[in-house]
C-alpha positions, 0 to 999 in steps of 0.5 A: 830760301835760307842760305848758309854762305860758309866761305868768302863771297863778294858783298855786292852779290850778297846783296843781290841774294838779299834783294831776291828775297833770300836769307843769308847766314854768312860765316867765312871762318867756317872749316870742315870741323865747324860746318856741321854744327853751323849747318845744324844751327841754320838748317839752310836749304843752300850751303855755299862754299869755295875751299871750306870742305863739306863732309858727311857729317855737315850734309847730314846736320840739316834736314832742310838741305837740298843744295850745295854749291862749290863757288869755283870749278873743282868739287873734290872738297865736297862728298858728292856721293854722300850727297847724292845718296841723300838726295842732295844736289851738288853744284859747281861754277865751271869756267869762270876762273878760267882766264885768271888760272891761265894768266897765272900759269903763262906768268909762271912760265915767264917767271921761270925762264926770266928767273923773275923772282930771283931778279926781284930778290937780288934787286931788293937785297941791293945786288947787281948781277946781270950776267947770271940773269942775261941767260933765259931761253925764250919762249918762242918756238919752244914746245909746251905740253898741255895735260887737259884741254878743258876750259882753262887748258885751252885758255892757256893754249890761246896765250902759248900761241900767241907767244909763238910757242908750239903746242902739244895736247893730251886729253883723252876726252877733248873734242877737237872742234873746240880748238879755234884760232890755234893749232894743237898737236894732240897725243894719246901718249903722255909719255911722248909729251913728257920726252918732246916738250920744253914746258909741261903744265897741268889743267886736270881735275883731282885724280891718282895721288902722286900721278906725276912721279919719278917715271914721269919726271925721268922722261922729261927733258933735262932743264925742262919746266913743270908748272902746276895750278890744278891739284897738288895731290897730282904730284909726288913732291919728293920725285919732283924735288929729285928731278929738280936736284938731278935734272935741273928741272924747273917747276912752278906751283900754286898747289901743294900736297900739304897746303896750309890754310888760308889763315896760316902764317908760314909754310914749313916745306922742303920744296921752299928751300929749292931755288929751282922751285917757284911757289905762289900761294894758291891764287889761280882764281884770286882776281876780282875779275874771276870772283865776280864772274863765279859769285854771279854764276853762284847766284844764278844757280840759287835763283834758278833752283829757287824759281823752278827747282832746276839745278844748274851745272849739277855734278852728282846727277 
């Protein structure tokens, strides 16, 4: 089958695809604007992407397109409704980056509590300020609110439990049988979670834009921690900045509403000026382990479709 890989993809797994008799067109520099022309030229049967957006124009560009694979869990960068109308399957790779994102989440929580980034910045500047930095709250016995108990949320819960944290979960679709080896107090009231938790972390798909707004942040405890490694669009960033300034909420973000492209050289945003907001560069799934696992699953999806026409993990049935 002819495959257009329009994003980064591990070399060893491209070699596996070639060994399995697939024809590969590889251009990791493609973006939403250039993908349609590339697909028109290649007329591939399968398009593979990570962060590259696949709009209706790209879907319509080649008559042979049958499958779009998102090498990751989320698929809001793909026009799945239009693909369905064109009888083109969209498949994702769920669960493969869960541990990587959970590890980053716990790292951000620890970094906020111990002010690790500020410690290091002063260290690099030759400053010694032990009195300032010896004021952490500690995580043991604190209550963490996990919004979304899918694959990532459950991995966070396991690690939070290992730190001795108490866990409150919010997820209307969650099956309690999936909780194994740790205790979670479930609530169906998001307001209760906001009021009672010392740390709140989001692990849900894209939803209502700016859902976490003034109303939510006003309910949070003064000095609580807020973590978002899911979708930047979920957070009203102006409301978060206000909560940081007024309520001393500490925030750590890996995703943003107006996120720069991967090859951008700067990020000029009001949040970067806030000392109580820590930011990473959308690196949640960016470990070698996670990238290897997700590429392996993408290859399995390709080979299964080529063999018997089955679409593994199809999201637009």
